[in-house]
C-alpha positions as CSV (number, residue, x, y, z in Angstrom):
1,X,26.9,-55.5,-65.7
2,X,27.7,-51.9,-66.5
3,X,31.0,-50.1,-66.7
4,X,31.0,-48.9,-63.1
5,X,30.7,-52.5,-61.9
6,X,33.6,-53.6,-64.1
7,X,35.6,-50.7,-62.7
8,X,34.7,-51.8,-59.2
9,X,36.1,-55.2,-59.9
10,X,39.2,-53.7,-61.3
11,X,39.9,-51.8,-58.1
12,X,40.8,-55.2,-56.5
13,X,44.0,-55.3,-58.7
14,X,47.1,-55.0,-56.6
15,X,49.5,-52.1,-57.2
16,X,52.6,-51.0,-55.4
17,X,52.8,-47.9,-53.3
18,X,55.5,-46.1,-51.3
19,X,53.8,-45.0,-48.1
20,X,55.0,-42.0,-46.1
21,X,53.5,-43.2,-42.8
22,X,54.0,-46.1,-40.4
23,X,51.3,-48.6,-39.7
24,X,51.3,-52.3,-38.6
25,X,49.7,-54.9,-40.7
26,X,46.0,-54.5,-41.2
27,X,43.7,-57.4,-41.4
28,X,40.9,-57.2,-44.0
29,X,38.4,-59.7,-45.3
30,X,40.2,-59.7,-48.6
31,X,43.6,-60.4,-47.0
32,X,46.2,-58.9,-44.9
33,X,48.0,-55.7,-46.0
34,X,51.2,-54.1,-44.8
35,X,53.0,-53.4,-42.7
36,X,53.4,-49.9,-43.9
37,X,56.8,-48.2,-43.4
38,X,57.9,-44.9,-44.9
39,X,59.9,-45.4,-48.1
40,X,59.4,-49.2,-48.3
41,X,57.2,-50.4,-51.2
42,X,54.1,-52.4,-50.3
43,X,51.4,-54.0,-52.5
44,X,47.8,-52.9,-51.9
45,X,44.6,-53.1,-53.8
46,X,44.0,-50.2,-56.2
47,X,41.1,-48.8,-54.2
48,X,43.3,-48.4,-51.2
49,X,46.2,-46.9,-53.2
50,X,43.9,-44.3,-54.6
51,X,42.4,-43.5,-51.2
52,X,45.9,-43.1,-49.7
53,X,47.1,-41.0,-52.7
54,X,44.1,-38.7,-52.3
55,X,45.0,-38.2,-48.7
56,X,48.7,-37.6,-49.7
57,X,49.8,-40.6,-47.6
58,X,51.7,-42.4,-50.4
59,X,53.3,-42.3,-53.8
60,X,52.0,-44.8,-56.4
61,X,54.3,-46.8,-58.6
62,X,52.9,-47.6,-62.0
63,X,52.5,-51.3,-62.9
64,X,55.5,-52.7,-64.8
65,X,53.4,-53.0,-68.0
66,X,52.6,-49.2,-67.9
67,X,55.8,-48.4,-69.7
68,X,55.8,-46.4,-73.0
69,X,58.1,-48.9,-74.8
70,X,56.1,-52.0,-73.7
71,X,52.8,-50.3,-74.6
72,X,54.1,-49.3,-78.0
73,X,55.2,-52.9,-78.6
74,X,51.8,-54.2,-77.4
75,X,49.9,-51.7,-79.7
76,X,52.0,-52.6,-82.7
77,X,51.5,-56.3,-82.1
78,X,47.8,-55.8,-81.7
79,X,47.6,-54.0,-85.0
80,X,49.6,-56.7,-86.9
81,X,47.6,-59.7,-85.6
82,X,44.2,-60.6,-86.9
83,X,43.1,-62.2,-83.6
84,X,43.1,-60.5,-80.2
85,X,46.5,-60.6,-78.5
86,X,46.9,-61.1,-74.7
87,X,46.8,-57.8,-72.8
88,X,49.1,-57.1,-69.8
89,X,46.2,-57.0,-67.3
90,X,42.6,-58.2,-67.4
91,X,41.7,-54.6,-66.4
92,X,44.3,-52.6,-68.3
93,X,41.8,-49.9,-69.4
94,X,40.2,-49.4,-66.0
95,X,43.5,-49.5,-64.1
96,X,45.1,-47.0,-66.5
97,X,42.1,-44.7,-66.3
98,X,42.0,-44.7,-62.5
99,X,45.8,-44.3,-62.1
100,X,46.0,-41.5,-64.6
101,X,43.0,-39.7,-63.1
102,X,44.2,-39.9,-59.5
103,X,48.0,-40.2,-59.7
104,X,49.2,-38.9,-63.1
105,X,51.9,-37.0,-61.2
106,X,53.5,-40.4,-60.2
107,X,53.4,-41.8,-63.7
108,X,56.2,-40.8,-66.1
109,X,55.0,-39.8,-69.6
110,X,51.4,-40.0,-68.4
111,X,50.0,-38.3,-71.6
112,X,51.9,-40.7,-73.9
113,X,50.6,-43.7,-71.9
114,X,47.1,-42.4,-72.1
115,X,47.4,-42.1,-75.9
116,X,48.9,-45.6,-76.3
117,X,46.2,-47.2,-74.1
118,X,43.5,-45.4,-76.1
119,X,45.2,-46.5,-79.4
120,X,45.2,-50.1,-78.1
121,X,41.6,-49.9,-77.0
122,X,40.5,-48.4,-80.4
123,X,42.4,-51.1,-82.3
124,X,40.7,-53.9,-80.2
125,X,37.3,-52.3,-80.5
126,X,37.7,-52.1,-84.3
127,X,38.7,-55.8,-84.3
128,X,35.6,-56.6,-82.2
129,X,33.3,-54.8,-84.6
130,X,34.8,-56.6,-87.6
131,X,34.5,-59.9,-85.8
132,X,30.9,-59.2,-84.9
133,X,30.1,-58.1,-88.4
134,X,31.6,-61.3,-89.8
135,X,29.8,-63.4,-87.2
136,X,26.4,-61.9,-88.1
137,X,27.0,-62.0,-91.9
138,X,28.0,-65.7,-91.8
139,X,25.0,-66.5,-89.6
140,X,27.1,-68.4,-87.1
141,X,25.6,-70.0,-84.0
142,X,28.6,-69.3,-81.7
143,X,31.9,-67.5,-81.7
144,X,35.2,-67.8,-79.9
145,X,36.8,-64.6,-78.8
146,X,39.9,-65.2,-76.8
147,X,41.9,-62.6,-74.9
148,X,39.0,-60.1,-74.5
149,X,38.7,-58.2,-71.2
150,X,35.6,-57.9,-69.2
151,X,35.3,-54.2,-70.1
152,X,35.6,-55.0,-73.8
153,X,32.9,-57.6,-73.6
154,X,30.7,-55.3,-71.5
155,X,31.1,-52.5,-74.1
156,X,30.0,-54.6,-77.0
157,X,27.9,-57.2,-75.3
158,X,24.6,-55.3,-75.1
159,X,24.7,-54.3,-78.8
160,X,25.7,-57.8,-80.0
161,X,23.0,-59.4,-77.9
162,X,20.3,-57.2,-79.3
163,X,21.6,-57.7,-82.9
164,X,21.6,-61.5,-82.5
165,X,18.1,-61.3,-81.0
166,X,16.8,-59.4,-84.0
167,X,18.5,-61.8,-86.4
168,X,16.9,-64.7,-84.6
169,X,13.4,-63.1,-84.8
170,X,13.9,-62.3,-88.5
171,X,15.0,-65.8,-89.3
172,X,12.2,-67.5,-87.4
173,X,9.6,-65.2,-89.1
174,X,11.0,-65.9,-92.5
175,X,10.8,-69.7,-92.2
176,X,7.5,-71.2,-93.1
177,X,5.6,-72.5,-90.1
178,X,5.1,-76.2,-89.8
179,X,1.4,-75.8,-88.8
180,X,0.6,-73.8,-92.0
181,X,-1.1,-75.9,-94.5
182,X,-0.9,-75.0,-98.2
183,X,-4.2,-74.9,-100.0
184,X,-4.5,-76.2,-103.5
185,X,-7.3,-74.7,-105.8
């Protein structure tokens, strides 16, 4: 799975919009949406919210976790803890990126939020590198990494898989083969 596929999955996250048009309930495979009335908030998938925003048919409301104070607290907590702390959304990075790219005019303090999310991401990636390094050095057979998001796993998964593959090959080549007979002279 690559980053674009993870982003596609993130677009199913529900966000709140304030439409500026009227439309009855629409029936989609993923569920019913609406009705849409001007000025009344309605929850829709992120993909639809972005589409409507691009067509100037709505105003997006940021998720409740996309608040400077909450993100500062989350970042500070992540820095203090040795383990990964729970994040506000399983797709926090992708949702933030999409909302800030397409609706930054609807998000108060967008630049500060962008910086805080980047700080959180960098802190979590550094923890992941340290965890992976420790895992490889201790030659562990398995690891438990709670509270990682799909994008974080996706970002480090290919590298870690290749590293473990090389470690396995090195270990199996260094161990004497059982079929090899020693010769005494």
